[in-house]
C-alpha positions in Angstrom: 70.9 90.8 103.8 71.8 92.4 107.1 75.2 94.2 107.7 76.3 91.3 109.9 75.6 88.6 107.2 77.6 90.7 104.5 80.6 91.4 106.5 80.9 88.0 108.0 80.4 86.4 104.1 83.1 89.2 103.1 85.4 87.9 105.7 85.0 84.3 104.9 85.9 85.0 101.3 88.8 87.2 101.9 90.2 84.3 104.2 89.7 81.7 101.4 91.3 83.9 98.9 94.2 84.3 101.2 94.6 80.5 102.0 94.3 79.9 98.2 97.1 82.4 97.4 99.2 81.1 99.7 98.7 77.7 98.4 99.6 78.8 95.1 102.9 80.6 96.2 104.0 78.7 99.3 104.0 75.4 97.7 105.9 75.9 94.6 108.6 77.6 96.2 109.0 75.0 98.9 109.2 72.5 95.8 111.9 74.3 93.9 113.9 75.0 97.1 113.6 71.2 98.1 114.5 70.1 94.4 117.4 72.5 93.8 119.0 73.9 96.9 120.0 70.7 98.7 121.4 69.2 95.3 123.3 72.6 94.2 124.6 74.0 97.7 124.0 71.3 100.2 121.4 73.3 102.1 118.3 71.6 104.0 114.9 71.3 103.0 112.1 73.6 104.2 108.6 73.4 104.9 105.4 75.1 103.7 105.6 78.0 106.4 109.3 78.3 105.8 108.6 78.8 102.0 106.0 81.4 102.9 108.5 83.1 104.9 111.3 83.0 102.2 108.6 84.9 99.7 107.7 87.4 102.2 111.6 88.2 103.3 112.6 88.3 99.4 109.8 90.7 98.9 110.8 92.9 101.4 114.6 92.6 100.6 114.1 93.1 96.8 111.1 95.4 96.2 112.2 98.7 94.4 111.8 101.7 95.9 109.7 103.0 92.8 107.4 100.2 93.5 107.0 101.4 97.2 106.5 105.2 96.0 103.7 103.9 93.4 101.9 102.2 96.3 102.3 105.5 98.8 100.9 107.8 95.7 97.9 105.4 95.0 97.1 105.3 98.5 97.3 109.0 98.8 95.0 109.4 95.7 92.5 106.7 97.1 92.3 108.7 100.4 91.7 111.9 98.4 88.7 110.4 96.4 87.4 109.0 100.1 87.6 112.6 101.5 85.8 114.0 98.7 83.0 111.1 99.0 82.6 111.7 102.8 82.4 115.5 102.4 79.9 115.3 99.7 77.6 113.1 101.6 78.1 115.1 104.9 77.2 118.2 103.0 74.0 116.4 101.4 72.7 115.5 104.8 73.5 118.8 106.1 71.1 120.6 103.4 68.7 117.9 104.1 69.1 115.4 101.0 69.6 111.9 102.3 71.8 109.6 100.2 
């Protein structure tokens, strides 16, 4: 397959996975909110996109610092690995060995 077809297939798959995960997260939050909050605290009901926004906001507000530090450490390690791979492929191309 050509690179364009592979990239398009990857993009469509990624969008499908994100949509599925959005449904998996958004609807349970919406149903729980609409079931509990109006009865307990006299709050209004919310829609799907408001539930997704609530999920994202709670992730920002309640994420621990250790989780963020772990993510940054992993990102740094992955960048080091990519740099090693790129430098190796460059040195192989310079020496005349194609990969």
